[in-house]
PADOVEX-797116 format. One line per field, with one value per residue (C-alpha): x, y, z; residue in one letter; chain. Coordinates in nm, 4 decimals, decimal comma. Layout:
REM residues N
xx: [X ...]
yy: [Y ...]
zz: [Z ...]
rest: [a ...]
kette: [A ...]
***
This chain:
REM residues 299
xx: [-0,3783 -0,2138 0,1235 0,2468 0,6016 0,6370 0,9669 0,7877 0,5669 0,8643 1,0442 0,7540 0,8567 1,2221 1,1810 0,9872 1,1678 0,9302 0,7000 0,3990 0,2289 -0,0665 -0,1483 -0,3030 -0,6075 -0,8439 -1,1444 -1,3314 -1,1351 -1,2454 -0,8877 -0,8109 -0,9296 -0,7320 -0,9004 -0,8369 -0,7385 -0,4577 -0,2860 -0,3302 -0,1737 0,1125 0,1652 0,1885 0,4379 0,6562 0,6400 0,4564 0,3358 0,0718 -0,1334 -0,3734 -0,6527 -0,6950 -0,9375 -1,0361 -1,3483 -1,4271 -1,6998 -1,7067 -2,0219 -1,8224 -1,5504 -1,5797 -1,5114 -1,7854 -2,0037 -1,7968 -1,6709 -1,9121 -1,8470 -2,0723 -1,9160 -1,5607 -1,6194 -1,7749 -1,4790 -1,2372 -1,4095 -1,4165 -1,0480 -0,9526 -1,1243 -0,9658 -0,6098 -0,5932 -0,3298 -0,1016 -0,1085 -0,2495 -0,5074 -0,6212 -0,9259 -0,8253 -0,9439 -0,7812 -0,9977 -0,9800 -0,9917 -1,1492 -1,1964 -1,5474 -1,6547 -1,5525 -1,9082 -1,9382 -1,6169 -1,7543 -2,0945 -1,9384 -1,6945 -1,8413 -1,9204 -1,7451 -1,4730 -1,1727 -0,8309 -0,6797 -0,7588 -0,5191 -0,5948 -0,4768 -0,5081 -0,6093 -0,8360 -0,7931 -1,0227 -1,2086 -0,8933 -0,7618 -0,4027 -0,2680 -0,3739 -0,2904 -0,6436 -0,6048 -0,2990 -0,5147 -0,4806 -0,1257 -0,2041 -0,1747 -0,0544 0,2937 0,4737 0,4257 0,0526 -0,0017 0,1991 0,0678 -0,2877 -0,1932 -0,0251 -0,3135 -0,5501 -0,3083 -0,2894 -0,6683 -0,6752 -0,4331 -0,6287 -0,9448 -0,7771 -0,9660 -0,6994 -0,4220 -0,1822 -0,0851 -0,0785 0,1879 0,2680 0,4171 0,2236 0,1731 0,5258 0,4227 0,2869 0,4059 0,7573 0,6425 0,5554 0,8062 1,0952 1,2145 1,0289 1,2388 1,0935 1,3175 1,1442 0,8311 0,9996 0,7881 0,4533 0,5764 0,7237 0,4048 0,1960 0,4297 0,4159 0,0383 0,0351 0,2549 0,0367 -0,2565 -0,0751 -0,0619 0,2247 0,3768 0,3474 0,6628 0,4975 0,7136 0,5091 0,7246 1,0009 0,7813 0,6461 0,9887 1,0616 1,3511 1,2383 0,9422 0,6701 0,7713 1,1153 1,4191 1,4164 1,0664 1,1545 1,4476 1,2079 0,9827 1,2733 1,3817 1,0406 1,0281 0,8705 0,9711 0,6949 0,6073 0,4052 0,5074 0,2930 0,3399 0,0176 -0,0316 -0,3385 -0,2449 -0,0268 0,2198 0,3151 0,2531 0,5543 0,7570 1,0379 0,9609 1,3208 1,4475 1,2022 1,3210 1,6803 1,5865 1,4109 1,6867 1,9401 1,7539 1,6714 1,6015 1,2257 0,9921 0,7463 0,4003 0,0805 -0,2808 -0,5456 -0,8879 -0,7310 -0,4686 -0,1057 0,1566 0,5284 0,6509 1,0199 1,2700 1,3856 1,7309 1,5806 1,4205 1,7611 1,9153 1,6380 1,7221 2,0942 2,0948 1,7472 1,7195 1,6944 2,0157 1,9758]
yy: [0,7315 1,0645 1,1293 1,4801 1,5775 1,9272 2,0502 2,3326 2,0817 1,8671 2,1644 2,2170 1,9008 1,9845 2,0268 1,7026 1,3991 1,1620 1,2960 1,0726 0,7978 0,6633 0,3543 0,4253 0,2932 0,4765 0,3745 0,3289 0,0041 -0,2769 -0,3400 0,0194 0,2511 0,5585 0,8935 1,0291 1,3713 1,2218 1,1145 1,4588 1,6331 1,3862 1,4183 1,7948 1,7673 1,5368 1,7655 1,5158 1,6547 1,3930 1,1823 0,9275 0,7584 0,4013 0,2230 -0,1382 -0,2410 -0,6098 -0,7566 -1,1239 -1,2004 -1,4712 -1,2271 -1,1021 -0,7475 -0,7580 -0,4465 -0,2469 0,0235 0,3165 0,5240 0,8165 0,8635 0,8175 1,0685 1,3179 1,2998 1,3388 1,6466 1,8149 1,7445 1,8512 2,1855 2,2355 2,1488 2,2240 2,4934 2,2618 1,9223 1,7529 1,4922 1,2136 0,9900 0,6353 0,2833 -0,0550 -0,3228 -0,6818 -0,8455 -1,1869 -1,3201 -1,4414 -1,0918 -0,8715 -0,7577 -0,6549 -0,4533 -0,2591 -0,2049 -0,0772 0,1642 0,2818 0,6524 0,7341 1,0022 0,8063 0,9461 0,5984 0,2318 -0,0156 -0,3745 -0,6288 -1,0010 -1,0727 -1,3762 -1,7136 -2,0145 -1,8481 -1,7680 -1,4164 -1,5125 -1,1657 -1,1955 -1,4319 -1,5728 -1,6997 -1,9169 -2,2272 -2,1742 -2,3069 -2,6197 -2,9280 -2,7352 -2,7604 -2,4357 -2,4454 -2,5085 -2,2379 -1,9676 -2,0487 -2,0131 -1,6659 -1,5661 -1,7028 -1,4735 -1,1824 -1,2372 -1,2311 -0,9064 -0,7465 -0,8827 -0,7192 -0,3897 -0,1911 -0,0843 0,1743 0,0159 -0,3387 -0,3488 -0,5475 -0,7683 -1,0607 -1,0401 -1,4177 -1,4513 -1,2855 -1,6080 -1,8454 -1,8147 -1,9890 -2,2969 -2,2925 -2,0738 -1,7573 -1,6653 -1,7190 -1,5024 -1,6437 -1,9769 -1,8115 -1,5884 -1,7000 -1,6199 -1,3058 -1,1598 -1,2449 -1,0610 -0,7623 -0,7373 -0,7488 -0,4790 -0,2527 -0,3106 -0,1826 0,1178 -0,0201 0,0562 -0,1260 -0,0092 0,0024 -0,1064 -0,0618 -0,2848 -0,5885 -0,4383 -0,4139 -0,7648 -0,9202 -0,9763 -0,7295 -0,6090 -0,4284 -0,5607 -0,6410 -0,7850 -0,6469 -0,9597 -0,8792 -0,5132 -0,6287 -0,8265 -0,5206 -0,3089 -0,5769 -0,5872 -0,2077 -0,1012 0,2516 0,3842 0,3183 0,4658 0,4712 0,3429 0,2442 0,0391 0,1852 0,1047 0,3552 0,6637 0,4503 0,2855 0,5860 0,6340 0,3758 0,2189 0,4251 0,5458 0,1893 0,0909 0,3735 0,2605 -0,0998 -0,0026 0,2390 -0,0448 -0,1953 0,1113 0,4818 0,4420 0,7355 0,8071 0,8937 1,0217 1,0095 1,2733 1,1613 0,8378 1,0279 0,9768 1,2449 1,2254 1,3604 1,2774 0,9977 0,7821 0,9353 1,2800 1,1647 1,0502 1,3852 1,5647 1,3733 1,4334 1,8005 1,9434 2,0360 1,8717 1,8850 1,8735]
zz: [-1,6105 -1,6778 -1,5196 -1,4573 -1,3720 -1,2359 -1,0956 -0,9207 -0,7444 -0,6431 -0,4925 -0,2542 -0,0716 -0,0150 0,3594 0,4116 0,5483 0,3675 0,1001 0,1670 0,3624 0,1643 0,3698 0,7094 0,8936 1,1248 1,3323 1,0053 0,9761 1,2063 1,3216 1,4220 1,6956 1,5860 1,5325 1,1812 1,3137 1,5204 1,1999 1,0492 1,3475 1,3550 0,9808 1,0071 1,2940 1,0821 0,7811 0,5656 0,2345 0,1470 0,3861 0,2431 0,4363 0,3126 0,5405 0,4775 0,2940 0,3399 0,1203 0,2174 0,4215 0,6009 0,7047 1,0624 0,9333 0,6698 0,6632 0,9110 0,6730 0,6476 0,3379 0,4265 0,7693 0,6406 0,3633 0,6018 0,8394 0,5496 0,4084 0,7492 0,8115 0,4615 0,5108 0,8516 0,7521 0,3793 0,4275 0,6268 0,4544 0,1456 0,2480 0,0160 0,0331 -0,0541 0,0156 0,0700 -0,0863 0,0332 -0,3091 -0,3578 -0,7080 -0,6284 -0,5233 -0,8149 -0,8770 -0,5117 -0,5444 -0,8381 -0,6805 -0,3574 -0,5189 -0,8469 -0,8549 -0,5269 -0,5358 -0,4119 -0,4939 -0,5189 -0,4605 -0,3030 -0,3984 -0,1416 -0,0864 0,2724 0,2427 0,0708 0,1050 0,3910 0,5901 0,6528 0,5733 0,6552 1,0200 1,3068 1,3183 0,9611 1,0062 0,9733 0,5998 0,6124 0,8135 0,5957 0,2896 0,1451 0,0659 -0,3121 -0,2851 -0,0249 -0,1987 -0,5461 -0,4151 -0,2988 -0,6237 -0,8291 -0,6419 -0,6739 -1,0493 -1,0781 -0,8832 -1,1277 -1,4234 -1,2911 -1,3852 -1,1224 -0,8736 -0,8769 -0,6288 -0,5304 -0,1523 0,0388 -0,2627 -0,0671 0,2607 0,2451 0,3884 0,7157 0,8639 0,5957 0,7350 1,0530 0,8472 0,5609 0,6722 0,5015 0,1849 -0,1279 -0,4010 -0,6728 -0,6281 -0,7689 -1,0240 -1,3205 -1,1636 -0,9890 -1,3080 -1,4977 -1,2374 -1,2446 -1,6237 -1,6172 -1,3495 -1,5597 -1,8654 -1,6578 -1,5109 -1,1565 -0,9177 -0,6225 -0,2662 -0,0541 0,2700 0,5785 0,8100 0,7288 0,9420 1,2499 1,1856 1,2388 0,8703 0,8599 0,5173 0,3659 0,1421 -0,1231 -0,0600 -0,2431 -0,4609 -0,5861 -0,6310 -0,8452 -1,0613 -1,0812 -1,2046 -1,4499 -1,6191 -1,6413 -1,3119 -1,2146 -0,9874 -0,6231 -0,3412 0,0256 0,3112 0,6729 0,6926 1,0371 1,2440 1,5135 1,5318 1,7261 1,3962 1,1723 0,9447 1,1347 0,9285 0,6191 0,6088 0,6275 0,3546 0,1310 0,1825 0,1050 -0,2166 -0,3182 -0,2921 -0,5884 -0,7995 -0,7718 -0,8077 -0,8656 -0,5842 -0,7137 -0,5569 -0,6707 -0,7075 -0,8304 -0,9635 -1,1623 -1,0663 -1,0362 -0,9725 -0,6394 -0,6176 -0,6502 -0,3613 -0,3843 -0,3384 -0,0132 0,1099 0,0140 0,1990 0,5145 0,4726 0,3776 0,4264 0,0615 -0,2773 -0,4797 -0,8549]
rest: [m q i t n s n s e t k r y k h y k v c e d l h i h t f f s k d s k e l p e n y v k s g i e r g l s y l g f s d h i d l d p f d k d f g y y n y d q a r g f f l a l n e k y e s s i n l l f g l e v t y q s t l e e s v i n s i q g k p y d y l i g s i h r i d g f t v s g p h g t g f f v g l d e i t a y m k y f a e l e k m v e m n y f d i i g h f d v i k r y g k n y y g s f r a n k y r d v i e r i l r k a l d r g m v l e i n s s g f r q d l n e p y p s p d i l s m y a e v g g r e v i l g s d s h s t k h f g v f l r e s v a s a l s v s d f e v v v y n n r r k e r l c s l s e i v k i n e t g e v k r]
kette: [A A A A A A A A A A A A A A A A A A A A A A A A A A A A A A A A A A A A A A A A A A A A A A A A A A A A A A A A A A A A A A A A A A A A A A A A A A A A A A A A A A A A A A A A A A A A A A A A A A A A A A A A A A A A A A A A A A A A A A A A A A A A A A A A A A A A A A A A A A A A A A A A A A A A A A A A A A A A A A A A A A A A A A A A A A A A A A A A A A A A A A A A A A A A A A A A A A A A A A A A A A A A A A A A A A A A A A A A A A A A A A A A A A A A A A A A A A A A A A A A A A A A A A A A A A A A A A A A A A A A A A A A A A A A A A A A A A A A A A A A A A A A A A A A A A A A A A A A A A A]
***
């Protein structure tokens, strides 16, 4: 994917506290009731430069959310909002795909030819359990930590190898409920597989999402953890996107500042955005901090 780096573009964002939020869910996701326009209005009030809609598409016939996402309606809402607010905020049409290795053909058939700006690939379901949600905690019952987490990482590695997505969503979300069974997640215990996945992601031009929802889910850190971000930097990772993974405006943008600070403690990553599946540099994490401190970008 082509990367552009325009200083003139970056300067446009000097008054924004956070340059983007590319992971939000509206009532086109089964687990949200929020009106899309509410996000837009809130984003404008907060001075957001880029707002990306990334509703869930779930393709497993055994998943309770299967078939809920309606592309035509979601696209229609997006186009109407984009026309209405184009002078106030940059809106993007994305999608969060629940990846399952047995359903790769369904992924392609559901997405091919549709004008998404970016695709987030996420692991939500393993062995018939939605491990990212409270109703899927049965997955962990009877499994030791190594077995459970390696099942997750094996599926994550297959997702990266598919080479179809732009962004890896909430890289270590398995820890959300795994901690209740195994204690705090220790990324270094899985360094070999994590670094292998990260290298493969970089080879395919994928970037990591800094997902702030871990803070509001009592993890006291974002997804991924600083340990995984350190591994990402060590293998050459330089680019990230920012997302609050909000399912209502109540959580929209929440803990993004804390997530930026957490990531910046590891490295001054470059924040990118997508337009028609092409990525473009917005700013560095340190520039976001300077914006919040001074109201302008210092170079």
